[in-house]
N, C-alpha and C positions, 0 to 999 in steps of 0.2 A: 487668562492663565496665571498672571502675576499674583492675583489675590485669591486663587483657589485654596491656598493653605488656610487663609482666614475662614473661609466657609467650611472647610473640613474640620478645623479646630472647633468651631461653634457647634457643628453637627455632633462631634464626639462628646462634647460637654453635655449637650442636650440628651443624648442617649445614655450617658453615664448617670445623669440625674434621674432618668426613668428606670435605672437599675437593669438596663439591657445587658451591659457588661461593665467591667472595671478596667482601669489602667490602660486606656487607649494610647496610641501613638500615631502621630501624623508624619508620613514620609513625603519627601519631595521627590517625585519621579520625573526624570528627563532623560533624553537620549545622551549617550556619551559624546564628548567633543562639543565644541560650540556650535549651536544651531544657527546657521546663517539663513535667515528666512528668504533673502533674495536668491540665494543659491538653490534653496528648496523649491521656490516658485519656478525658477528657470528649469529645474529638472522635471517638474511636473508638466510643464508646457512641452518640453522635449519629448517626454514619454507619450504625450497626447498627439505628437506630430504637428504641433502648432509653432509657427515662427513668430516669436514674440520677444521684444526687448524688455528686460527687467531692469528698472532703475532703482537701486537700493537707496533708501532714505535713512540716515542715522537718526537715532532716537532724539538727539538734541534738536532736530529740525521738525519734530512732530508738532502739529497744531496745538496739542495739549501734551506738554512734556510728561514722560513716563519715568518714574523712579522705581527701581526694584527694591522691595523691602529687604532688610538685612538677612532674614531667614531664607530668602529665595536666592540661593547662591549657585543654582545649577549643579548641585553636588549630589551624586547618587550613592555616595559611600555608605550612608546609614542603611538604606534599603538593600544594598548589595550585601553588606556584612550581616545584618540581622536575618535576612530571608535567604541568604546563600544563593543569590541569583546573579547572573551576569547581564549587564545592560549594554546593548550594542549602540553603534553610531546611528544617526538618523539615516545615513545612506544605506546601511545594511538592513535597517528596518523597512525602508521604502522598497528595497529590492525584494524582500520577502513578501511584502504586501502586494506588489505587482505580480509576483510569481503565483500567488494564490488567486488573484483576479483572472490571470491567463488560464490557470488550471480549471477554475470554475467555468469559465466561458467555453473551454474545450469540452468539458464533461457535459455541458448543456447541449452540445452538438452531437453527442453520442446517443444514438437511438437504441435503447436496450432491446426493444422488440425485434429490430432488424438483426442485432447481434445474436439473439437467441435463434432466430430463423436460420442464420448462416450456420450456427452450430448444429442445428437439427438437420440441415441439408447435408453437411459433412458427415453427420452420423448415419444418414441414410446410405451414403456411399460406402461407409465402413460396414454396415450390416449386410449390404448386398454382397460384399466379398466374404464376410463372416459366415454367410449361409451356405457357402459352397467350398470347394477345394481351392487352395491358393498356394503359391510358391513363396518361399522366404529367401530374400537376398541378404548379403552382408555388406554393410557400409564400411567406409575407410577405418572407423573406430571399432569395427567388429560387432556393432550393434545391428539388430535385425531390421529389415525393411520389407514391407509387403505392398501389394497394389492398393490396399486400403489406405496406407499412409499417403501414397501419391495422389489417389483420387480425392481424398478428403482435403489435402493441401491445395489441389487445383481449385476446388470449390471455394475454399476460404479466401485464398489470395485473389481470385477473380472478383468475388463479391466485395471484399474490402477495398480493392482498388476502384471499383465502380462507385462505391458509396463515399469513400474518403480518400480521394486521389492525392491529397496533400500530406497524408500520414504514411511514412515508410513502414515496411514490414520486415521483421526479423522472424524467420521460420526455421524450424529444425530441418526442413526438407529443401530450403532454398540456399543458394550461395550467399555467404555472409559478406556484407560490405566491410571495408577496412575501417578500423576504429577511428582514424582521423576524419572519416566521413560521418560515422555514427555519432561521434562526439558533438557534432553540430546539430544533431536532431533534438528538437525540444520535446517531441512526442514520437512514439513508435508503437506499432502493434507487435506483440510477442505471441507467436503461434506455435502450438504443438498439435498438429492435426490428428494424431493418434498417440496419446500418452498412455503408455502401458502396452507397447507392442508385444512384449513377452507374454503378458496376460492374454492378449488377443490370440496369440499363437497357441497358448494353452487352452483357449476357449473357456475361460472361467468367468467371462463377462466383466471383469474389473478393469476396464479401460475407458478413457474419456477423450473428449474433444476440448482443447483448452485455447482460449483467446484472451489476452490481457492487453491493456493499454498502459504503456510506460510514460510517465511524465517527469522529466528532470530527475531521473534515477529511481523514482518510486513508482509502484504500481498504483494506478488511480481508478482502474475498472477491471473487472474480471468476469469471464463467462465460461462455465464448464457444463458440458452435456454428457450424460451417461447413456449411450445408445441402447444398451440391453434393457435398462429400466425405464428409458424415456423420461429421465429426470434432468432438470436444470438446477444449477447453483449459480448465483450471480450477485455482484455487488458493485457499487460505485462509492468512491471515497466520500465519507460523511453522509451517505444516504442509506446505509444499512446493507445487510446481507439477506438473501432470499432463496427459497427453494420452491420449485414448482414442477408439477407433472406436465408433460407435453399435452397440449389440447385444453388445459385448464385456462380460465380467464383471470384467476386471482393467484397471487403468490403468498407463501407463508414467510413471515419475517423470522429470521434466525437470530436469537439473542441468548447467549450462554450464561449460565450461572457459574459460580466458583466450585472448585473441587471440595467435597464435603470434609476432607481432612483425614478420612480413614481409608477410603477406597479410591484408586486411580486406575483409569482404563488407558492402556498404552497401545498405540498402533504398531504392529510388527509387520514389516514388509514381507510379502510372500517370496519376493525375488532377491532381496538385498539384506537379509539379517546377517550381521557380521559380529566379530568379537567385540568391537567397541560398543555396538548397540546392546549386545548381551550384558556387557559390564554396566551400561547405563541403567538397564532394567534391574540388575541386581542391586544397584544403589537405591533405586526407588523402593525395592522390597525391604530395605533396611529402615525406611522412613514411613511406609504405609502398611496398614494391617492387611490390606488386600490389593494386590496388583494383578489386574486382569489383562491378558494379552489378546488383542483383537487383530487378526490378520486381515490385511487389505492391500490392494495393489494400486499403483499409479497415484494420481492426484486425489483419488477418493479419500485417502487418509486425511488430507487437509479439509475436504468437504465434511467428513464425519466428525471433525472437531466442531465445526459450525453447527452440525445437526444434532449435537449432544449424544453422540454414540461413543466417542473417545475423548480423552482429556489431554493426552500428551503424544506427540509424534516426534521421536528423536531421529533425525536423518544424519547419521554419522557415516555417510558414504557419498560418493560423487553424484551430483545432479546438475542439470543445466538450467539456465534461467527460464527457458520455455516450459520446463517441467513444473515449476513452482509459482510462477507469476500470478496466474489467475487464482490459484488456491490461496495465496498469501493474502490478497485483499479480502477474500471471502472470510477467512479466519479473523482478520483484523476488524472487519466491520461487524462481525458477530460478537466482538468483545475480547478476542484473543490476541496473540502476538506470534510473530515468526522472527526469532533472533539468532544471530550467529552464535554457535556453541562456545567458541573461545572468548569472544569479546562482549557478548550480551547486547550488541548493537543490531539495528535492523538490517535485514538482507536488502541489498540495493541491486539495481538492474542497468542494463546496457553498459556494462563494464567492458574494458578492453578484452578481458578473458571472460567468456560467458559461463565458465564453470562456477557453480555456487560454492561458497564455503559450507562446511558442515553446519547444520542448524537444528534448532529445536522449536517446534510449533507447539503451543500450549494455550490453554484457556485461563491459566492461573500460574502463580509461582509454583514450582514443583520441587 
């Protein structure tokens, strides 16, 4: 590493001679703070669960003495100033690296075929209730509850506990654990057994089964089933988003293009269109030649962004984490984003208060 700048400099000179580009600049990149290699080695061994004594050796005692060239000053200021980036300490970088490894290993253990099967079984319970008469109860927050919600929840919770007993479950229909308990969870399932109960009661078919996996505050996998249409939408982080009909053996990858600049298709909730959303739509009309409103219920609005049916979904009304988790990763893996309306930052999960901030889901800047 000490002489990497020499090699980089020679490479740039060679490429400039070939007229590939002009006026190159070599930056020295290093982690902030002094990198203590003995401390780094000790931390790696600790993370690996190995008991090992690390004996640091000063460079003056190396068999072949090493001298750092004058340009190699462990100074990141040039790259930070020119490229407007912030460089972390090696400890922070290592923590993020380990988080990604743990996340990847957990995702590899998640069987998407099994999750789709669980969604479908829950959907069967819902359709069994949907095909006949049913009673509607009121929960403590005055939201509706049916036997379909309960039966679908029982199926999902039972099957998830059988397959992944080590992963706790947050469900709309279960008693919520205290935050001091949930804060210790590295991963958790986020379940809405029947998203769109109002649509279910109206019998318009626009309701879904939602299961998401939360990892360190972000959604890393999501599975949505539309019982009436027998359609699946699903995604894993960094593996893409997909759509599939029940019974098919292959899935269609969902990858969205950008808004064409003249027309924008906006999701308008059948149950929650309010004054703020109307104002948002009016603002879009001032910037686009054609603003098409497409009504849809439940998490279908997020799915339809991935499916190239709509472009923007402003949700300027209350939602809970289980309403949006699975849909968010599907939108993100299809090339879109789900951002808090006020801050422009990503929506996060397993918070102390599971109420979501107002957000806008979109496939592009709007």
